C-alpha positions in Angstrom: -8.1 23.2 -10.4 -4.5 24.3 -9.6 -5.4 24.2 -5.8 -6.9 20.8 -6.3 -3.8 19.4 -8.0 -1.5 21.0 -5.5 -3.4 19.5 -2.6 -3.2 16.0 -4.1 0.5 16.4 -4.9 1.3 17.4 -1.3 -0.7 14.5 0.1 1.0 12.1 -2.2 4.5 13.4 -1.3 3.7 13.0 2.4 2.5 9.4 1.8 5.7 8.6 -0.1 7.8 10.2 2.6 6.0 8.0 5.2 6.4 4.9 3.1 10.2 5.5 2.7 10.5 5.9 6.5 8.5 2.7 7.2 10.3 0.5 4.8 13.8 1.8 5.8 13.0 1.3 9.5 11.7 -2.2 8.9 14.8 -3.1 6.9 17.1 -1.8 9.7 15.4 -3.0 12.8 14.9 -6.7 11.8 16.1 -9.0 14.6 19.7 -10.0 14.2 22.7 -8.4 12.6 21.8 -6.8 9.2 25.2 -7.7 7.7 24.8 -11.4 8.8 21.3 -11.5 7.4 22.4 -10.1 4.1 25.6 -12.1 3.6 24.8 -15.2 5.5 26.4 -16.8 8.5 29.3 -18.2 6.5 30.5 -14.8 5.3 33.8 -13.6 6.7 33.9 -11.0 9.5 35.8 -8.7 7.1 33.0 -8.9 4.5 30.4 -8.2 7.2 32.4 -5.2 8.5 32.7 -3.8 5.0 29.0 -4.1 4.5 28.2 -2.4 7.8 30.3 0.6 6.8 28.8 0.7 3.3 25.3 0.8 4.8 26.4 3.3 7.5 25.1 0.9 10.2 27.3 2.6 12.9 25.5 5.9 12.5 22.4 6.7 14.4 19.2 5.5 12.7 18.0 9.0 11.7 21.3 9.7 10.1 21.3 6.4 8.3 17.9 7.3 6.9 19.0 10.7 5.7 22.0 9.2 3.9 19.9 6.4 2.4 17.2 8.8 1.2 19.7 11.2 -0.4 21.3 8.3 -2.2 17.8 6.9 -3.2 16.7 10.3 -4.6 19.8 10.3 -6.8 18.9 6.8 -8.0 21.5 4.9 -5.9 19.9 2.2 -3.8 23.2 0.4 -3.1 24.2 -3.0 -4.4 22.1 -6.1 -4.4 23.4 -8.9 -2.2 22.1 -11.5 -4.6 23.0 -10.2 -8.1 26.1 -8.3 -6.9 25.1 -5.4 -9.1 23.7 -2.0 -8.3 20.1 -2.2 -7.5 19.3 0.6 -9.9 20.8 -1.5 -12.7 18.5 -4.4 -11.7 15.5 -2.2 -11.6 16.3 -0.8 -15.1 16.5 -4.4 -16.4 13.4 -5.8 -14.8 11.0 -2.9 -14.4 10.0 -2.6 -18.1 8.8 -6.2 -18.2 6.4 -5.6 -15.3 5.3 -2.2 -16.6 4.5 -3.8 -20.0 2.5 -6.6 -18.2 0.6 -4.1 -16.0 -0.2 -1.7 -18.8 -1.6 -4.5 -21.0 -3.5 -5.9 -18.0 -4.9 -2.4 -17.3 -6.1 -2.1 -20.9 -7.9 -5.4 -20.6 -9.4 -4.4 -17.2 -10.7 -1.0 -18.4 -12.1 -2.3 -21.7 -13.7 -5.3 -20.0 -15.1 -3.1 -17.2 -16.9 -0.8 -19.6 -18.1 -3.5 -21.9 -19.5 -5.7 -19.2 -20.7 -2.8 -17.0 -22.6 -1.2 -19.9 -24.1 -4.5 -21.0 -25.3 -5.3 -17.5 -26.7 -1.8 -17.0 -28.5 -1.7 -20.3 -30.0 -5.2 -20.0 -30.6 -5.1 -16.2 -32.4 -8.1 -14.7 -31.9 -10.2 -17.8 -29.8 -13.3 -18.3 -26.8 -11.2 -19.4 -27.0 -9.2 -16.2 -27.2 -12.4 -14.2 -24.2 -13.9 -15.9 -22.1 -10.9 -15.3 -23.2 -10.9 -11.6 -22.1 -14.5 -11.3 -18.8 -13.7 -12.9 -18.3 -10.8 -10.4 -18.8 -13.2 -7.5 -16.2 -15.6 -9.0 -13.8 -12.7 -9.5 -14.1 -11.6 -5.9 -13.2 -15.2 -4.7 -10.6 -15.9 -7.3 -7.1 -14.6 -6.6 -4.9 -13.5 -9.5 -2.4 -16.4 -9.0 -5.2 -19.0 -9.0 -6.6 -17.5 -12.2 -3.1 -17.7 -13.6 -2.7 -21.4 -12.7 -6.1 -22.2 -14.3 -5.3 -20.3 -17.5 -1.8 -21.9 -17.7 -3.2 -25.4 -17.3 -6.0 -24.9 -19.7 -4.4 -22.9 -22.6 -0.7 -23.7 -22.0 -0.8 -27.5 -21.3 -4.2 -28.9 -22.1 -4.9 -27.0 -25.3 -1.3 -25.9 -26.0 -2.7 -22.9 -27.8 -0.8 -20.1 -26.2 2.9 -19.9 -25.0 2.9 -19.6 -21.3 6.5 -19.1 -20.0 8.8 -16.1 -20.3 8.5 -13.0 -22.5 9.5 -14.6 -25.8 10.0 -18.0 -27.5 13.5 -19.4 -27.3 13.7 -19.5 -31.1 13.3 -15.7 -31.4 15.7 -12.9 -30.4 14.6 -10.0 -28.2 14.3 -6.7 -30.1 16.8 -4.0 -29.5 15.9 -2.0 -26.5 14.1 1.3 -27.1 11.4 1.4 -24.5 12.0 -2.0 -22.9 8.5 -3.2 -23.9 9.0 -6.1 -26.3 5.8 -5.6 -28.3 6.4 -1.9 -28.8 10.1 -2.3 -29.6 9.5 -5.0 -32.1 6.8 -3.0 -33.8 9.0 0.1 -34.0 11.7 -2.1 -35.6 9.3 -3.8 -38.0 9.8 -7.2 -36.4 6.1 -8.2 -36.6 6.7 -11.9 -35.9 8.5 -11.0 -32.7 5.8 -8.5 -31.7 3.1 -11.1 -32.1 5.0 -13.7 -30.2 5.6 -11.2 -27.4 1.9 -10.3 -27.3 0.9 -14.0 -27.0 3.3 -14.4 -24.1 1.7 -11.4 -22.5 -1.9 -12.6 -22.9 -2.3 -15.1 -20.1 -0.5 -13.3 -17.3 -2.2 -10.0 -18.2 -5.6 -11.7 -18.2 -4.8 -13.4 -14.9 -4.2 -10.0 -13.3 -7.2 -8.3 -15.1 -10.0 -10.8 -14.5 -10.7 -10.2 -10.9 -10.8 -6.4 -10.8 -12.5 -6.3 -14.2 -15.7 -8.1 -13.2 -15.8 -6.4 -9.8 -15.5 -2.9 -11.4 -18.1 -3.9 -14.0 -20.6 -4.5 -11.2 -19.8 -1.0 -9.7 -20.4 0.6 -13.1 -23.6 -1.4 -13.6 -24.9 -0.2 -10.2 -24.1 3.4 -11.0 -25.8 3.2 -14.4 -28.9 1.7 -12.9 -29.1 4.3 -10.1 -28.6 7.2 -12.5 -31.1 5.9 -15.1 -33.8 6.3 -12.5 -33.2 10.0 -12.0 -35.4 12.7 -13.4 -33.2 14.1 -16.1 -33.0 10.6 -17.7 -36.8 10.3 -17.6 -37.1 13.7 -19.4 -34.5 12.7 -22.0 -36.2 9.3 -22.5 -39.5 11.2 -22.9 -38.1 13.2 -25.7 -37.6 10.0 -27.7 -33.8 9.9 -27.7 -32.3 6.5 -28.7 -31.1 4.3 -25.8 -27.5 4.1 -27.0 -27.3 7.9 -27.3 -28.7 8.3 -23.8 -26.1 6.0 -22.3 -23.2 7.4 -24.3 -24.0 11.1 -23.9 -26.0 11.5 -20.7 -25.6 8.5 -18.5 -22.1 7.1 -18.8 -20.1 10.2 -17.7 -21.8 10.7 -14.3 -22.0 7.0 -13.7 -18.3 6.3 -14.4 -16.9 8.4 -11.5 -17.0 5.6 -8.9 -15.9 2.9 -11.3 -12.9 5.0 -12.5 -11.8 5.6 -8.9 -11.9 1.9 -8.2 -10.2 1.0 -11.5 -7.4 3.4 -10.6 -6.8 1.7 -7.3 -7.0 -1.7 -9.0 -4.5 -0.6 -11.7 -2.0 0.5 -9.0 -2.6 -2.8 -7.2 -1.7 -4.7 -10.3 2.0 -4.1 -9.6 1.7 -5.7 -6.2 -0.6 -8.5 -7.4 2.0 -9.4 -10.1 4.4 -10.9 -7.6 2.9 -14.5 -7.7 1.7 -14.2 -11.3 5.2 -13.5 -12.5 6.5 -16.5 -10.6 3.9 -18.7 -12.2 4.6 -17.6 -15.8 8.4 -17.2 -15.3 8.0 -13.5 -16.2 11.3 -11.7 -15.6 9.8 -8.6 -14.0 10.4 -6.4 -11.0 7.8 -8.2 -8.9 9.5 -11.5 -9.4 12.8 -9.8 -8.6 11.2 -8.5 -5.4 10.0 -11.9 -4.4 13.6 -13.3 -4.7 14.9 -10.3 -2.8 12.5 -11.1 0.1 13.5 -14.8 0.0 17.2 -14.0 0.2 16.8 -11.0 2.6 18.2 -8.6 0.0 17.5 -5.5 2.0 18.6 -2.9 -0.6 16.5 -4.5 -3.3 13.5 -4.8 -1.0 13.6 -1.1 -0.2 13.8 -0.2 -3.9 11.0 -2.5 -5.0 8.6 -1.3 -2.2 9.5 2.4 -2.9 8.8 1.8 -6.6 5.3 0.3 -5.8 4.6 3.4 -3.6 5.6 5.8 -6.4 3.3 3.9 -8.8 0.4 4.3 -6.4 1.2 8.0 -6.1 1.2 8.7 -9.8 -1.8 6.5 -10.5 -3.8 8.1 -7.7 -2.9 11.5 -9.1 -4.1 10.6 -12.6 -7.3 9.1 -11.3 -8.0 12.2 -9.2 -7.6 14.3 -12.4 -9.9 12.1 -14.4 -12.5 12.1 -11.7 -12.3 15.9 -11.4 -12.8 16.1 -15.2 -15.8 13.8 -15.0 -17.3 15.5 -11.9 -16.6 19.3 -11.4 -17.9 19.0 -7.8 -14.7 17.2 -6.9 -12.6 20.1 -8.1 -14.6 22.6 -6.1 -14.4 20.4 -3.0 -10.7 19.9 -3.5 -10.0 23.6 -3.9 -11.4 24.7 -0.6 
């Protein structure tokens, strides 16, 4: 198991290293003068010159990368050209909102995947299985931002049942920061009205992100359940008269969940990237929306930081998924330890 984890860690570090080289190079070799792109054509030559020296643009490209990487590893990504603040400060402000959104969306995705997948596998070739199949086809064709627009129009404007913009109603005050997650911080401080309002604001954007991967992963889980239910050990267990629910929970679900868990892990990591447009639609003040604005205004330091954060998220999520899959299927550990 130690060899398996070590191998995955080394592979992940190499991927992160490659990602940092790629995003740094793209940010430096864009056509035109980097300082002019960042500050605009109306900036004074003195301001441009100061930025060139701040970003070490007169050094060879490999030396620029080494200096940038050493600063990034210490948490210094430079200053944002838009907010005029350190990028690290912007990340600390906006990242918790996106993490809260992604975590809640991931909970919806995992819960929905297992509920729908088990129902479809248990009642295969029935109307329930057919309905879930149709939903999975819709989920494949429905991008997260389209689902967000539909939910916003239906529940936010037509029914006016759920608040749709921002993290909290204007009449309420944000809870004091502990974790940066409004729901958690409000509960820890005993502000239950604030916690409920923050959760309602989370509901629609989280569902927008979760719907597509949830129904697709449910179909993967359903297929694995159906395939494994036809194997000999299940026939023997069924012949001993074990209840169907016990068969699924104890003997069928664990070996069938491996492929679905792997896919869910990749989908969970992708939620951070998919949140770009969803945060724009729901006016959610998160790191993904911050990244969109950085791209629009060519804020190179902020772009590098956001892309690197997404890469780190993929790294840690993939590592956790590998460990879960190894726990579900010991063959993965043996294969990874060779």
